[in-house]
Biopython code that builds the backbone (N, CA, C, O; Angstrom):
import numpy as np
from Bio.PDB.StructureBuilder import StructureBuilder

atoms = [
    (1, "MET", "N", (0.842, -1.248, 0.022)),
    (1, "MET", "CA", (-0.011, -0.051, -0.108)),
    (1, "MET", "C", (0.763, 1.231, -0.046)),
    (1, "MET", "O", (1.721, 1.261, 0.727)),
    (2, "PRO", "N", (0.465, 2.342, -0.788)),
    (2, "PRO", "CA", (1.173, 3.539, -0.732)),
    (2, "PRO", "C", (1.274, 4.021, 0.656)),
    (2, "PRO", "O", (0.371, 3.811, 1.466)),
    (3, "TYR", "N", (2.479, 4.737, 0.985)),
    (3, "TYR", "CA", (2.708, 5.422, 2.265)),
    (3, "TYR", "C", (2.320, 6.860, 2.238)),
    (3, "TYR", "O", (2.854, 7.565, 1.381)),
    (4, "VAL", "N", (1.525, 7.350, 3.003)),
    (4, "VAL", "CA", (1.041, 8.746, 2.934)),
    (4, "VAL", "C", (1.518, 9.589, 4.146)),
    (4, "VAL", "O", (1.558, 9.092, 5.271)),
    (5, "VAL", "N", (1.862, 10.815, 3.910)),
    (5, "VAL", "CA", (2.498, 11.646, 4.957)),
    (5, "VAL", "C", (1.838, 13.096, 4.775)),
    (5, "VAL", "O", (2.011, 13.765, 3.756)),
    (6, "CYS", "N", (1.048, 13.523, 5.887)),
    (6, "CYS", "CA", (0.460, 14.761, 5.871)),
    (6, "CYS", "C", (1.387, 15.677, 6.761)),
    (6, "CYS", "O", (1.916, 15.266, 7.794)),
    (7, "THR", "N", (1.544, 17.020, 6.244)),
    (7, "THR", "CA", (2.407, 17.858, 7.075)),
    (7, "THR", "C", (1.536, 18.310, 8.267)),
    (7, "THR", "O", (0.310, 18.291, 8.168)),
    (8, "SER", "N", (2.216, 18.755, 9.498)),
    (8, "SER", "CA", (1.311, 19.167, 10.573)),
    (8, "SER", "C", (0.447, 20.148, 10.342)),
    (8, "SER", "O", (-0.435, 20.257, 11.193)),
    (9, "ARG", "N", (0.423, 20.997, 9.335)),
    (9, "ARG", "CA", (-0.639, 22.003, 9.061)),
    (9, "ARG", "C", (-1.959, 21.358, 8.616)),
    (9, "ARG", "O", (-2.933, 22.091, 8.443)),
    (10, "LEU", "N", (-2.054, 20.029, 8.417)),
    (10, "LEU", "CA", (-3.051, 19.341, 8.049)),
    (10, "LEU", "C", (-3.681, 18.578, 9.040)),
    (10, "LEU", "O", (-4.599, 17.803, 8.775)),
    (11, "GLU", "N", (-3.173, 18.781, 10.338)),
    (11, "GLU", "CA", (-3.514, 17.907, 11.360)),
    (11, "GLU", "C", (-5.121, 17.807, 11.747)),
    (11, "GLU", "O", (-5.624, 16.911, 12.426)),
    (12, "TYR", "N", (-5.764, 18.859, 11.197)),
    (12, "TYR", "CA", (-7.255, 18.880, 11.547)),
    (12, "TYR", "C", (-7.997, 18.113, 10.585)),
    (12, "TYR", "O", (-9.067, 17.584, 10.885)),
    (13, "VAL", "N", (-7.443, 18.022, 9.357)),
    (13, "VAL", "CA", (-8.286, 17.199, 8.349)),
    (13, "VAL", "C", (-7.614, 15.826, 7.957)),
    (13, "VAL", "O", (-8.175, 15.047, 7.187)),
    (14, "GLY", "N", (-6.408, 15.574, 8.515)),
    (14, "GLY", "CA", (-5.804, 14.394, 8.032)),
    (14, "GLY", "C", (-5.000, 13.545, 9.185)),
    (14, "GLY", "O", (-5.042, 13.844, 10.378)),
    (15, "PRO", "N", (-4.408, 12.658, 8.752)),
    (15, "PRO", "CA", (-3.728, 11.549, 9.774)),
    (15, "PRO", "C", (-2.640, 12.584, 10.302)),
    (15, "PRO", "O", (-2.256, 13.510, 9.588)),
    (16, "THR", "N", (-2.178, 12.379, 11.560)),
    (16, "THR", "CA", (-1.095, 13.040, 12.374)),
    (16, "THR", "C", (0.099, 12.399, 12.344)),
    (16, "THR", "O", (1.132, 12.976, 12.683)),
    (17, "THR", "N", (0.074, 11.009, 11.891)),
    (17, "THR", "CA", (1.138, 10.319, 11.821)),
    (17, "THR", "C", (1.149, 9.748, 10.281)),
    (17, "THR", "O", (0.098, 9.855, 9.649)),
    (18, "SER", "N", (2.268, 9.157, 9.658)),
    (18, "SER", "CA", (2.365, 8.612, 8.417)),
    (18, "SER", "C", (1.443, 7.370, 8.479)),
    (18, "SER", "O", (1.415, 6.647, 9.475)),
    (19, "VAL", "N", (0.705, 7.155, 7.401)),
    (19, "VAL", "CA", (-0.144, 5.925, 7.439)),
    (19, "VAL", "C", (-0.117, 5.168, 5.917)),
    (19, "VAL", "O", (0.210, 5.843, 4.940)),
    (20, "TYR", "N", (-0.403, 4.025, 5.793)),
    (20, "TYR", "CA", (-0.630, 3.271, 4.639)),
    (20, "TYR", "C", (-2.044, 3.471, 4.266)),
    (20, "TYR", "O", (-2.943, 3.541, 5.105)),
    (21, "ALA", "N", (-2.243, 3.572, 2.847)),
    (21, "ALA", "CA", (-3.649, 3.657, 2.193)),
    (21, "ALA", "C", (-3.568, 3.022, 0.969)),
    (21, "ALA", "O", (-2.610, 3.092, 0.200)),
    (22, "GLN", "N", (-4.703, 2.335, 0.782)),
    (22, "GLN", "CA", (-5.021, 1.538, -0.397)),
    (22, "GLN", "C", (-5.256, 2.572, -1.603)),
    (22, "GLN", "O", (-5.813, 3.654, -1.418)),
    (23, "GLY", "N", (-4.812, 2.172, -2.783)),
    (23, "GLY", "CA", (-5.252, 2.888, -4.140)),
    (23, "GLY", "C", (-4.343, 2.508, -5.068)),
    (23, "GLY", "O", (-3.255, 2.059, -4.706)),
    (24, "SER", "N", (-4.631, 2.623, -6.233)),
    (24, "SER", "CA", (-3.638, 2.397, -7.582)),
    (24, "SER", "C", (-3.432, 3.802, -8.171)),
    (24, "SER", "O", (-2.622, 3.916, -9.091)),
    (25, "THR", "N", (-4.053, 4.816, -7.750)),
    (25, "THR", "CA", (-3.777, 6.143, -8.189)),
    (25, "THR", "C", (-3.823, 7.285, -6.965)),
    (25, "THR", "O", (-4.380, 7.057, -5.892)),
    (26, "VAL", "N", (-3.291, 8.288, -7.218)),
    (26, "VAL", "CA", (-3.345, 9.293, -6.075)),
    (26, "VAL", "C", (-4.943, 9.628, -5.686)),
    (26, "VAL", "O", (-5.287, 9.805, -4.517)),
    (27, "ALA", "N", (-5.787, 9.687, -6.713)),
    (27, "ALA", "CA", (-7.163, 10.024, -6.366)),
    (27, "ALA", "C", (-7.761, 8.899, -5.536)),
    (27, "ALA", "O", (-8.513, 9.166, -4.599)),
    (28, "GLU", "N", (-7.428, 7.575, -5.875)),
    (28, "GLU", "CA", (-8.064, 6.389, -5.091)),
    (28, "GLU", "C", (-7.564, 6.488, -3.622)),
    (28, "GLU", "O", (-8.309, 6.353, -2.652)),
    (29, "VAL", "N", (-6.133, 6.756, -3.548)),
    (29, "VAL", "CA", (-5.720, 7.056, -2.043)),
    (29, "VAL", "C", (-6.490, 8.103, -1.335)),
    (29, "VAL", "O", (-6.867, 7.935, -0.176)),
    (30, "ILE", "N", (-6.710, 9.087, -1.951)),
    (30, "ILE", "CA", (-7.403, 10.127, -1.313)),
    (30, "ILE", "C", (-8.727, 9.846, -0.973)),
    (30, "ILE", "O", (-9.207, 10.228, 0.094)),
    (31, "ASP", "N", (-9.431, 9.126, -1.906)),
    (31, "ASP", "CA", (-10.865, 8.680, -1.527)),
    (31, "ASP", "C", (-10.878, 7.616, -0.275)),
    (31, "ASP", "O", (-11.713, 7.654, 0.628)),
    (32, "ASN", "N", (-9.814, 6.662, -0.375)),
    (32, "ASN", "CA", (-9.818, 5.796, 0.701)),
    (32, "ASN", "C", (-9.516, 6.420, 2.162)),
    (32, "ASN", "O", (-10.062, 6.074, 3.209)),
    (33, "LEU", "N", (-8.569, 7.373, 2.011)),
    (33, "LEU", "CA", (-8.232, 8.037, 3.286)),
    (33, "LEU", "C", (-9.443, 8.844, 3.775)),
    (33, "LEU", "O", (-9.630, 8.896, 4.991)),
    (34, "SER", "N", (-10.269, 9.470, 2.954)),
    (34, "SER", "CA", (-11.259, 10.092, 3.236)),
    (34, "SER", "C", (-12.302, 9.374, 4.049)),
    (34, "SER", "O", (-13.044, 10.029, 4.781)),
    (35, "LEU", "N", (-12.400, 8.072, 3.964)),
    (35, "LEU", "CA", (-13.207, 7.149, 4.931)),
    (35, "LEU", "C", (-12.909, 7.472, 6.372)),
    (35, "LEU", "O", (-13.818, 7.651, 7.183)),
    (36, "ALA", "N", (-11.694, 7.542, 6.672)),
    (36, "ALA", "CA", (-11.229, 7.647, 8.008)),
    (36, "ALA", "C", (-10.961, 9.205, 8.391)),
    (36, "ALA", "O", (-10.989, 9.565, 9.568)),
    (37, "TYR", "N", (-10.707, 10.081, 7.354)),
    (37, "TYR", "CA", (-10.610, 11.575, 7.556)),
    (37, "TYR", "C", (-11.592, 12.227, 6.657)),
    (37, "TYR", "O", (-11.184, 12.506, 5.529)),
    (38, "PRO", "N", (-12.769, 12.504, 6.953)),
    (38, "PRO", "CA", (-13.808, 12.934, 5.967)),
    (38, "PRO", "C", (-13.514, 14.355, 5.481)),
    (38, "PRO", "O", (-14.072, 14.787, 4.472)),
    (39, "SER", "N", (-12.683, 15.053, 6.155)),
    (39, "SER", "CA", (-12.497, 16.721, 5.911)),
    (39, "SER", "C", (-11.236, 16.704, 4.852)),
    (39, "SER", "O", (-10.964, 17.702, 4.185)),
    (40, "LEU", "N", (-10.508, 15.504, 4.762)),
    (40, "LEU", "CA", (-9.334, 15.640, 3.972)),
    (40, "LEU", "C", (-9.478, 15.986, 2.522)),
    (40, "LEU", "O", (-8.839, 16.884, 1.975)),
    (41, "LYS", "N", (-10.412, 15.171, 1.902)),
    (41, "LYS", "CA", (-10.837, 15.365, 0.552)),
    (41, "LYS", "C", (-11.252, 16.735, 0.174)),
    (41, "LYS", "O", (-10.790, 17.302, -0.816)),
    (42, "SER", "N", (-12.155, 17.281, 0.994)),
    (42, "SER", "CA", (-12.510, 18.671, 0.744)),
    (42, "SER", "C", (-11.483, 19.622, 0.894)),
    (42, "SER", "O", (-11.565, 20.658, 0.234)),
    (43, "TYR", "N", (-10.325, 19.408, 1.813)),
    (43, "TYR", "CA", (-9.243, 20.306, 1.915)),
    (43, "TYR", "C", (-8.345, 20.222, 0.722)),
    (43, "TYR", "O", (-7.887, 21.273, 0.276)),
    (44, "LEU", "N", (-8.021, 18.991, 0.115)),
    (44, "LEU", "CA", (-7.128, 18.820, -0.920)),
    (44, "LEU", "C", (-7.710, 19.195, -2.315)),
    (44, "LEU", "O", (-6.986, 19.620, -3.215)),
    (45, "LEU", "N", (-9.026, 19.020, -2.448)),
    (45, "LEU", "CA", (-9.809, 18.973, -3.757)),
    (45, "LEU", "C", (-10.942, 20.152, -3.679)),
    (45, "LEU", "O", (-11.625, 20.329, -2.671)),
    (46, "ASP", "N", (-11.048, 20.882, -4.790)),
    (46, "ASP", "CA", (-12.193, 21.816, -4.859)),
    (46, "ASP", "C", (-13.556, 21.128, -5.220)),
    (46, "ASP", "O", (-13.584, 19.897, -5.233)),
    (47, "ASP", "N", (-14.534, 21.745, -5.473)),
    (47, "ASP", "CA", (-15.821, 21.058, -5.903)),
    (47, "ASP", "C", (-15.805, 20.422, -7.303)),
    (47, "ASP", "O", (-16.727, 19.725, -7.728)),
    (48, "GLN", "N", (-14.663, 20.723, -8.000)),
    (48, "GLN", "CA", (-14.762, 20.178, -9.274)),
    (48, "GLN", "C", (-13.655, 18.964, -9.310)),
    (48, "GLN", "O", (-13.168, 18.544, -10.360)),
    (49, "ASN", "N", (-13.366, 18.518, -8.138)),
    (49, "ASN", "CA", (-12.346, 17.571, -7.929)),
    (49, "ASN", "C", (-11.014, 17.763, -8.538)),
    (49, "ASN", "O", (-10.325, 16.841, -8.974)),
    (50, "ASN", "N", (-10.691, 19.021, -8.543)),
    (50, "ASN", "CA", (-9.181, 19.454, -8.986)),
    (50, "ASN", "C", (-8.348, 19.709, -7.532)),
    (50, "ASN", "O", (-8.940, 19.859, -6.464)),
    (51, "VAL", "N", (-7.018, 19.730, -7.658)),
    (51, "VAL", "CA", (-6.281, 19.967, -6.602)),
    (51, "VAL", "C", (-6.441, 21.483, -6.350)),
    (51, "VAL", "O", (-6.410, 22.328, -7.244)),
    (52, "ARG", "N", (-6.612, 21.731, -5.059)),
    (52, "ARG", "CA", (-6.774, 23.215, -4.712)),
    (52, "ARG", "C", (-5.335, 23.826, -4.819)),
    (52, "ARG", "O", (-4.326, 23.142, -4.642)),
    (53, "LYS", "N", (-5.310, 25.205, -5.129)),
    (53, "LYS", "CA", (-3.959, 25.890, -5.280)),
    (53, "LYS", "C", (-3.159, 26.094, -4.075)),
    (53, "LYS", "O", (-1.977, 26.433, -4.130)),
    (54, "HIS", "N", (-3.827, 25.879, -2.932)),
    (54, "HIS", "CA", (-3.111, 25.811, -1.884)),
    (54, "HIS", "C", (-2.366, 24.542, -1.273)),
    (54, "HIS", "O", (-1.784, 24.498, -0.189)),
    (55, "VAL", "N", (-2.500, 23.606, -2.129)),
    (55, "VAL", "CA", (-1.893, 22.236, -1.875)),
    (55, "VAL", "C", (-0.842, 21.872, -2.735)),
    (55, "VAL", "O", (-0.832, 22.176, -3.928)),
    (56, "ALA", "N", (0.024, 21.245, -2.186)),
    (56, "ALA", "CA", (1.148, 20.630, -3.116)),
    (56, "ALA", "C", (1.186, 19.216, -2.667)),
    (56, "ALA", "O", (1.277, 18.882, -1.486)),
    (57, "ILE", "N", (1.109, 18.376, -3.711)),
    (57, "ILE", "CA", (1.270, 17.013, -3.544)),
    (57, "ILE", "C", (2.446, 16.397, -4.294)),
    (57, "ILE", "O", (2.535, 16.450, -5.521)),
    (58, "PHE", "N", (3.463, 15.731, -3.397)),
    (58, "PHE", "CA", (4.645, 15.080, -3.944)),
    (58, "PHE", "C", (4.389, 13.580, -4.055)),
    (58, "PHE", "O", (3.761, 12.964, -3.194)),
    (59, "VAL", "N", (4.875, 13.044, -5.097)),
    (59, "VAL", "CA", (4.822, 11.573, -5.196)),
    (59, "VAL", "C", (6.250, 11.033, -5.431)),
    (59, "VAL", "O", (6.800, 11.210, -6.518)),
    (60, "ASP", "N", (6.794, 10.439, -4.518)),
    (60, "ASP", "CA", (8.153, 9.780, -4.580)),
    (60, "ASP", "C", (9.076, 11.067, -4.610)),
    (60, "ASP", "O", (9.872, 11.212, -5.538)),
    (61, "ASN", "N", (8.980, 11.893, -3.712)),
    (61, "ASN", "CA", (9.937, 13.195, -3.589)),
    (61, "ASN", "C", (9.880, 14.122, -4.910)),
    (61, "ASN", "O", (10.717, 15.006, -5.091)),
    (62, "THR", "N", (8.897, 13.875, -5.765)),
    (62, "THR", "CA", (8.639, 14.849, -6.909)),
    (62, "THR", "C", (7.417, 15.566, -6.766)),
    (62, "THR", "O", (6.361, 14.953, -6.615)),
    (63, "LEU", "N", (7.466, 16.847, -6.801)),
    (63, "LEU", "CA", (6.386, 17.825, -6.713)),
    (63, "LEU", "C", (5.557, 17.590, -8.135)),
    (63, "LEU", "O", (6.159, 17.697, -9.203)),
    (64, "GLU", "N", (4.292, 17.299, -8.094)),
    (64, "GLU", "CA", (3.557, 16.694, -9.166)),
    (64, "GLU", "C", (2.758, 17.924, -9.495)),
    (64, "GLU", "O", (2.249, 18.625, -8.621)),
    (65, "PRO", "N", (2.649, 18.202, -10.983)),
    (65, "PRO", "CA", (1.512, 19.284, -11.402)),
    (65, "PRO", "C", (0.144, 18.990, -10.857)),
    (65, "PRO", "O", (-0.230, 17.820, -10.773)),
    (66, "ARG", "N", (-0.648, 20.016, -10.472)),
    (66, "ARG", "CA", (-1.952, 19.861, -9.976)),
    (66, "ARG", "C", (-2.830, 19.280, -11.005)),
    (66, "ARG", "O", (-3.782, 18.568, -10.685)),
    (67, "ASP", "N", (-2.565, 19.537, -12.142)),
    (67, "ASP", "CA", (-3.548, 19.078, -13.284)),
    (67, "ASP", "C", (-3.563, 17.453, -13.652)),
    (67, "ASP", "O", (-4.461, 16.920, -14.304)),
    (68, "GLY", "N", (-2.540, 16.851, -13.178)),
    (68, "GLY", "CA", (-2.311, 15.468, -13.470)),
    (68, "GLY", "C", (-2.144, 14.516, -12.338)),
    (68, "GLY", "O", (-2.326, 13.307, -12.477)),
    (69, "VAL", "N", (-1.769, 15.116, -11.129)),
    (69, "VAL", "CA", (-1.477, 14.306, -9.913)),
    (69, "VAL", "C", (-2.572, 13.325, -9.624)),
    (69, "VAL", "O", (-2.207, 12.215, -9.235)),
    (70, "LEU", "N", (-3.739, 13.534, -9.739)),
    (70, "LEU", "CA", (-4.611, 12.767, -9.309)),
    (70, "LEU", "C", (-4.779, 11.448, -10.063)),
    (70, "LEU", "O", (-5.242, 10.472, -9.473)),
    (71, "HIS", "N", (-4.392, 11.382, -11.437)),
    (71, "HIS", "CA", (-4.509, 10.208, -12.252)),
    (71, "HIS", "C", (-2.952, 9.421, -12.260)),
    (71, "HIS", "O", (-2.689, 8.412, -12.915)),
    (72, "LYS", "N", (-2.056, 10.127, -11.401)),
    (72, "LYS", "CA", (-0.708, 9.469, -11.238)),
    (72, "LYS", "C", (-0.828, 8.080, -10.672)),
    (72, "LYS", "O", (-1.450, 7.977, -9.615)),
    (73, "SER", "N", (-0.324, 6.997, -11.221)),
    (73, "SER", "CA", (-0.219, 5.547, -10.735)),
    (73, "SER", "C", (0.685, 5.523, -9.562)),
    (73, "SER", "O", (1.778, 6.088, -9.524)),
    (74, "VAL", "N", (0.152, 4.826, -8.604)),
    (74, "VAL", "CA", (1.206, 4.497, -7.364)),
    (74, "VAL", "C", (1.185, 3.037, -7.032)),
    (74, "VAL", "O", (0.234, 2.299, -7.289)),
    (75, "GLU", "N", (2.240, 2.688, -6.474)),
    (75, "GLU", "CA", (2.442, 1.282, -6.210)),
    (75, "GLU", "C", (2.671, 1.121, -4.816)),
    (75, "GLU", "O", (2.635, 2.127, -4.107)),
    (76, "GLU", "N", (2.925, -0.107, -4.266)),
    (76, "GLU", "CA", (2.846, -0.426, -3.063)),
    (76, "GLU", "C", (3.992, 0.440, -2.215)),
    (76, "GLU", "O", (3.702, 0.882, -1.104)),
    (77, "GLN", "N", (5.303, 0.658, -2.796)),
    (77, "GLN", "CA", (6.345, 1.204, -2.047)),
    (77, "GLN", "C", (6.207, 2.839, -2.338)),
    (77, "GLN", "O", (7.087, 3.577, -1.895)),
    (78, "THR", "N", (5.227, 3.325, -2.996)),
    (78, "THR", "CA", (5.128, 4.902, -3.447)),
    (78, "THR", "C", (4.957, 5.577, -2.158)),
    (78, "THR", "O", (4.239, 5.171, -1.244)),
    (79, "GLU", "N", (5.625, 6.568, -2.156)),
    (79, "GLU", "CA", (5.576, 7.740, -0.855)),
    (79, "GLU", "C", (4.732, 8.940, -1.564)),
    (79, "GLU", "O", (5.043, 9.464, -2.634)),
    (80, "ILE", "N", (3.629, 9.264, -0.779)),
    (80, "ILE", "CA", (2.779, 10.418, -1.210)),
    (80, "ILE", "C", (2.809, 11.447, -0.060)),
    (80, "ILE", "O", (2.560, 11.041, 1.075)),
    (81, "TYR", "N", (3.092, 12.730, -0.264)),
    (81, "TYR", "CA", (3.064, 13.745, 0.672)),
    (81, "TYR", "C", (2.127, 14.669, 0.415)),
    (81, "TYR", "O", (2.225, 15.230, -0.676)),
    (82, "PHE", "N", (1.103, 15.030, 1.234)),
    (82, "PHE", "CA", (0.188, 16.237, 0.892)),
    (82, "PHE", "C", (0.612, 17.477, 1.977)),
    (82, "PHE", "O", (0.679, 17.318, 3.196)),
    (83, "MET", "N", (0.805, 18.390, 1.458)),
    (83, "MET", "CA", (1.383, 19.642, 2.097)),
    (83, "MET", "C", (0.515, 20.957, 1.544)),
    (83, "MET", "O", (-0.064, 21.137, 0.473)),
    (84, "GLN", "N", (0.662, 21.758, 2.666)),
    (84, "GLN", "CA", (0.021, 23.209, 2.461)),
    (84, "GLN", "C", (1.074, 23.852, 1.691)),
    (84, "GLN", "O", (2.236, 23.965, 2.082)),
    (85, "ALA", "N", (0.568, 24.316, 0.451)),
    (85, "ALA", "CA", (1.530, 25.075, -0.436)),
    (85, "ALA", "C", (1.565, 26.604, 0.130)),
    (85, "ALA", "O", (0.535, 27.134, 0.546)),
    (86, "LEU", "N", (2.732, 27.225, 0.118)),
    (86, "LEU", "CA", (2.860, 28.659, 0.696)),
    (86, "LEU", "C", (3.040, 29.545, -0.344)),
    (86, "LEU", "O", (3.570, 29.119, -1.371)),
    (87, "SER", "N", (2.697, 30.696, -0.272)),
    (87, "SER", "CA", (2.880, 31.722, -1.272)),
    (87, "SER", "C", (3.035, 33.131, -0.411)),
    (87, "SER", "O", (2.720, 33.249, 0.773)),
    (88, "GLY", "N", (3.519, 34.049, -1.151)),
    (88, "GLY", "CA", (3.526, 35.347, -0.434)),
    (88, "GLY", "C", (4.587, 36.095, -1.102)),
    (88, "GLY", "O", (5.220, 35.617, -2.043)),
    (89, "GLY", "N", (4.801, 37.319, -0.606)),
    (89, "GLY", "CA", (5.913, 38.163, -1.149)),
    (89, "GLY", "C", (6.438, 39.022, -0.275)),
    (89, "GLY", "O", (7.358, 39.764, -0.616)),
]
sb = StructureBuilder()
sb.init_structure("model")
sb.init_model(0)
sb.init_chain("A")
sb.init_seg("    ")
for serial, (resi, resn, name, xyz) in enumerate(atoms, 1):
    if name == "N":
        sb.init_residue(resn, " ", resi, " ")
    sb.init_atom(name, np.array(xyz, "f"), 0.0, 1.0, " ", f" {name:<3s}", serial, name[0])
structure = sb.get_structure()
């Protein structure tokens, strides 16, 4: 099962420790995690099921583009990181 890490900023919507989650794509992993953490999906995705602008998703240490990450295939040893993207000036 893919290994999932949420940053501490997501502690109110996701797991506070690293967890394993089932799924063959990032979208399936999010769906399965949402069963235990109902607020996680709405924090990560907007009402059109697109990754929100304030969210960064890394798959195996690579920042993935928002428009394609949900369809990215994952394997048993894949590491997925959900992070709050920061911006400012």
